[in-house]
N, CA, C and O atoms as a MOPAC input file, in Angstrom:
PM7 MOZYME 1SCF
protein

 N      0.82100 1    -1.18900 1     0.00000 1
 C      0.00000 1     0.00000 1     0.00000 1
 C      0.86200 1     1.24800 1     0.00000 1
 O      0.49500 1     2.26700 1     0.58500 1
 N      1.97800 1     1.16600 1    -0.64100 1
 C      2.88100 1     2.30300 1    -0.69300 1
 C      2.20500 1     3.48000 1    -1.36800 1
 O      1.53700 1     3.32300 1    -2.39000 1
 N      2.37800 1     4.63600 1    -0.80300 1
 C      1.83100 1     5.84000 1    -1.38200 1
 C      0.38800 1     6.13100 1    -0.99900 1
 O     -0.13800 1     7.19300 1    -1.33000 1
 N     -0.25100 1     5.21000 1    -0.31300 1
 C     -1.62400 1     5.43300 1     0.10400 1
 C     -1.63200 1     6.06900 1     1.48600 1
 O     -0.87900 1     5.66900 1     2.37300 1
 N     -2.48000 1     7.04600 1     1.65100 1
 C     -2.60900 1     7.66000 1     2.96400 1
 C     -4.06500 1     7.65800 1     3.37900 1
 O     -4.96300 1     7.76300 1     2.54300 1
 N     -4.28600 1     7.54000 1     4.64900 1
 C     -5.62600 1     7.57300 1     5.20400 1
 C     -5.56000 1     8.38800 1     6.47700 1
 O     -4.77600 1     8.09000 1     7.37800 1
 N     -6.38200 1     9.41100 1     6.54800 1
 C     -6.48100 1    10.19200 1     7.77200 1
 C     -7.18500 1     9.31600 1     8.80100 1
 O     -8.40900 1     9.34000 1     8.93200 1
 N     -6.38600 1     8.54400 1     9.52700 1
 C     -6.93600 1     7.56000 1    10.45600 1
 C     -7.80000 1     8.21000 1    11.52000 1
 O     -8.88500 1     7.71800 1    11.83000 1
 N     -7.32700 1     9.31100 1    12.08100 1
 C     -8.10400 1     9.98900 1    13.11600 1
 C     -9.43700 1    10.48500 1    12.55300 1
 O    -10.48100 1    10.34600 1    13.19100 1
 N     -9.38800 1    11.06100 1    11.35800 1
 C    -10.61200 1    11.54700 1    10.73400 1
 C    -11.56100 1    10.41400 1    10.37500 1
 O    -12.77400 1    10.52600 1    10.55200 1
 N    -10.99500 1     9.31700 1     9.86600 1
 C    -11.82500 1     8.17000 1     9.50500 1
 C    -12.45100 1     7.54200 1    10.74900 1
 O    -13.61000 1     7.12700 1    10.72800 1
 N    -11.68300 1     7.47900 1    11.82200 1
 C    -12.21100 1     6.92800 1    13.06900 1
 C    -13.32500 1     7.81800 1    13.61200 1
 O    -14.34300 1     7.31600 1    14.08800 1
 N    -13.14000 1     9.13400 1    13.54400 1
 C    -14.18000 1    10.06100 1    13.98800 1
 C    -15.44100 1     9.89200 1    13.14500 1
 O    -16.55200 1     9.91100 1    13.67400 1
 N    -15.27000 1     9.72500 1    11.82600 1
 C    -16.42600 1     9.51800 1    10.95100 1
 C    -17.12900 1     8.21000 1    11.28700 1
 O    -18.35900 1     8.14900 1    11.29400 1
 N    -16.35600 1     7.16500 1    11.56500 1
 C    -16.94500 1     5.87200 1    11.93000 1
 C    -17.75200 1     5.99900 1    13.21500 1
 O    -18.83900 1     5.43300 1    13.33100 1
 N    -17.22600 1     6.73400 1    14.16400 1
 C    -17.93200 1     6.91800 1    15.43600 1
 C    -19.19300 1     7.75200 1    15.24200 1
 O    -20.20900 1     7.50600 1    15.89200 1
 N    -19.12900 1     8.74000 1    14.34500 1
 C    -20.32200 1     9.54900 1    14.06400 1
 C    -21.41600 1     8.69600 1    13.44300 1
 O    -22.60200 1     8.96800 1    13.62600 1
 N    -21.01000 1     7.64900 1    12.69800 1
 C    -21.98900 1     6.74600 1    12.09000 1
 C    -22.47700 1     5.70100 1    13.08200 1
 O    -23.29700 1     4.85000 1    12.73600 1
 N    -21.98100 1     5.75900 1    14.30700 1
 C    -22.45400 1     4.84600 1    15.34100 1
 C    -21.55500 1     3.65800 1    15.59500 1
 O    -21.86500 1     2.83100 1    16.45200 1
 N    -20.44200 1     3.54600 1    14.87200 1
 C    -19.53000 1     2.42700 1    15.08300 1
 C    -18.63800 1     2.72900 1    16.28100 1
 O    -18.25100 1     3.87600 1    16.50600 1
 N    -18.31900 1     1.69400 1    17.04200 1
 C    -17.40500 1     1.87700 1    18.16100 1
 C    -16.59000 1     0.60500 1    18.33400 1
 O    -16.97300 1    -0.45900 1    17.84700 1
 N    -15.49100 1     0.71700 1    19.01200 1
 C    -14.66300 1    -0.44300 1    19.30200 1
 C    -14.24100 1    -1.20100 1    18.06100 1
 O    -13.69700 1    -0.62600 1    17.11800 1
 N    -14.50100 1    -2.50900 1    18.07400 1
 C    -14.09200 1    -3.37100 1    16.96600 1
 C    -14.78400 1    -2.98900 1    15.67400 1
 O    -14.18900 1    -3.10100 1    14.60200 1
 N    -16.03300 1    -2.53700 1    15.75100 1
 C    -16.75600 1    -2.16000 1    14.53500 1
 C    -16.05300 1    -1.01000 1    13.82500 1
 O    -15.95400 1    -1.00700 1    12.59800 1
 N    -15.56800 1    -0.04000 1    14.58100 1
 C    -14.85000 1     1.08500 1    13.99100 1
 C    -13.54000 1     0.61000 1    13.37600 1
 O    -13.16100 1     1.06000 1    12.29500 1
 N    -12.85200 1    -0.28900 1    14.05600 1
 C    -11.59100 1    -0.82200 1    13.52900 1
 C    -11.84000 1    -1.59800 1    12.24100 1
 O    -11.06200 1    -1.49200 1    11.29300 1
 N    -12.91600 1    -2.37500 1    12.20000 1
 C    -13.25900 1    -3.13100 1    10.99500 1
 C    -13.58600 1    -2.18800 1     9.84000 1
 O    -13.21900 1    -2.45800 1     8.69600 1
 N    -14.26700 1    -1.09500 1    10.13100 1
 C    -14.59400 1    -0.12800 1     9.09900 1
 C    -13.31800 1     0.50100 1     8.53600 1
 O    -13.18600 1     0.65100 1     7.32100 1
 N    -12.38200 1     0.86800 1     9.40900 1
 C    -11.11700 1     1.43400 1     8.95000 1
 C    -10.35600 1     0.43000 1     8.10000 1
 O     -9.77600 1     0.79900 1     7.07900 1
 N    -10.35100 1    -0.83800 1     8.50700 1
 C     -9.67000 1    -1.86900 1     7.73800 1
 C    -10.30300 1    -2.01000 1     6.35900 1
 O     -9.59100 1    -2.13500 1     5.36300 1
 N    -11.62600 1    -1.99200 1     6.29000 1
 C    -12.31900 1    -2.09800 1     5.00900 1
 C    -11.96300 1    -0.92400 1     4.09500 1
 O    -11.78400 1    -1.10100 1     2.89000 1
 N    -11.86400 1     0.26000 1     4.66800 1
 C    -11.49300 1     1.43500 1     3.87600 1
 C    -10.08400 1     1.26300 1     3.32200 1
 O     -9.84200 1     1.52500 1     2.14400 1
 N     -9.15500 1     0.82500 1     4.16700 1
 C     -7.77100 1     0.63800 1     3.71500 1
 C     -7.67000 1    -0.42800 1     2.63800 1
 O     -6.93100 1    -0.26100 1     1.66700 1
 N     -8.40500 1    -1.52700 1     2.79900 1
 C     -8.39200 1    -2.58800 1     1.78800 1
 C     -8.95400 1    -2.05800 1     0.47300 1
 O     -8.41000 1    -2.33200 1    -0.59700 1
 N    -10.03400 1    -1.30400 1     0.55500 1
 C    -10.61500 1    -0.71700 1    -0.64700 1
 C     -9.64800 1     0.22700 1    -1.34200 1
 O     -9.55000 1     0.22700 1    -2.56900 1
 N     -8.93300 1     1.03200 1    -0.56300 1
 C     -7.94400 1     1.93800 1    -1.14700 1
 C     -6.84600 1     1.15000 1    -1.84100 1
 O     -6.43000 1     1.50400 1    -2.94400 1
 N     -6.37300 1     0.08300 1    -1.20600 1
 C     -5.30400 1    -0.73000 1    -1.77700 1
 C     -5.77000 1    -1.41000 1    -3.06400 1
 O     -5.02900 1    -1.45300 1    -4.04600 1
 N     -6.99000 1    -1.93900 1    -3.06200 1
 C     -7.50900 1    -2.60400 1    -4.25700 1
 C     -7.69200 1    -1.60400 1    -5.39900 1
 O     -7.41100 1    -1.91600 1    -6.55600 1
 N     -8.15800 1    -0.42100 1    -5.07400 1
 C     -8.32200 1     0.60900 1    -6.09500 1
 C     -6.99300 1     1.03100 1    -6.69400 1
 O     -6.88400 1     1.20900 1    -7.90700 1
 N     -5.98200 1     1.19100 1    -5.85000 1
 C     -4.65400 1     1.56300 1    -6.33400 1
 C     -4.07000 1     0.46100 1    -7.20500 1
 O     -3.44400 1     0.73400 1    -8.22900 1
 N     -4.28100 1    -0.79200 1    -6.79200 1
 C     -3.78100 1    -1.92900 1    -7.56500 1
 C     -4.45500 1    -1.97800 1    -8.93100 1
 O     -3.79300 1    -2.21700 1    -9.94100 1
 N     -5.75200 1    -1.75600 1    -8.96600 1
 C     -6.48100 1    -1.77400 1   -10.23600 1
 C     -5.99700 1    -0.65700 1   -11.15600 1
 O     -5.87600 1    -0.85400 1   -12.36500 1
 N     -5.72100 1     0.50900 1   -10.58700 1
 C     -5.22500 1     1.61900 1   -11.40500 1
 C     -3.84800 1     1.29200 1   -11.96700 1
 O     -3.56400 1     1.57700 1   -13.13000 1
 N     -2.98900 1     0.69000 1   -11.13600 1
 C     -1.64700 1     0.32900 1   -11.61500 1
 C     -1.73500 1    -0.70700 1   -12.71600 1
 O     -1.01100 1    -0.61000 1   -13.70700 1
 N     -2.60100 1    -1.69600 1   -12.57100 1
 C     -2.76600 1    -2.71200 1   -13.60500 1
 C     -3.26400 1    -2.08500 1   -14.89800 1
 O     -2.84700 1    -2.48800 1   -15.98400 1
 N     -4.13900 1    -1.11700 1   -14.79200 1
 C     -4.65100 1    -0.42100 1   -15.97600 1
 C     -3.56900 1     0.38100 1   -16.67000 1
 O     -3.57600 1     0.49600 1   -17.89500 1
 N     -2.64300 1     0.93700 1   -15.91200 1
 C     -1.55900 1     1.71800 1   -16.49300 1
 C     -0.52400 1     0.83800 1   -17.16900 1
 O      0.10100 1     1.24500 1   -18.14800 1
 N     -0.33900 1    -0.38100 1   -16.64200 1
 C      0.68700 1    -1.27200 1   -17.17900 1
 C      0.27000 1    -1.92300 1   -18.48100 1
 O      1.13300 1    -2.25200 1   -19.29600 1
 N     -1.02700 1    -2.12400 1   -18.71100 1
 C     -1.49800 1    -2.78600 1   -19.91200 1
 C     -1.47900 1    -1.80600 1   -21.08600 1
 O     -1.93700 1    -0.67000 1   -20.96200 1
 N     -0.94800 1    -2.25300 1   -22.22000 1
 C     -0.94700 1    -1.36400 1   -23.40300 1
 C     -2.37400 1    -1.14900 1   -23.90100 1
 O     -3.19600 1    -2.06500 1   -23.89700 1
 N     -2.64200 1     0.05300 1   -24.31800 1
 C     -3.97600 1     0.38700 1   -24.83400 1
 C     -4.00900 1     0.14700 1   -26.34200 1
 O     -3.04600 1     0.44600 1   -27.04700 1
 N     -5.10000 1    -0.38400 1   -26.81700 1
 C     -5.25000 1    -0.53600 1   -28.26200 1
 C     -5.29900 1    -1.91300 1   -28.64200 1
 O     -5.42300 1    -2.22200 1   -29.82800 1

């Protein structure tokens, strides 16, 4: 996940505002990070493939 950043404090605050606490908030943060990593991987794969 090189180059990916996540405002952890902000994301945790948002999770708590949505009613998540404890493990639920941690799971939400993990899901966000996994989604960011998968999105970055998909973009890199798209850049590596020749177009046409």
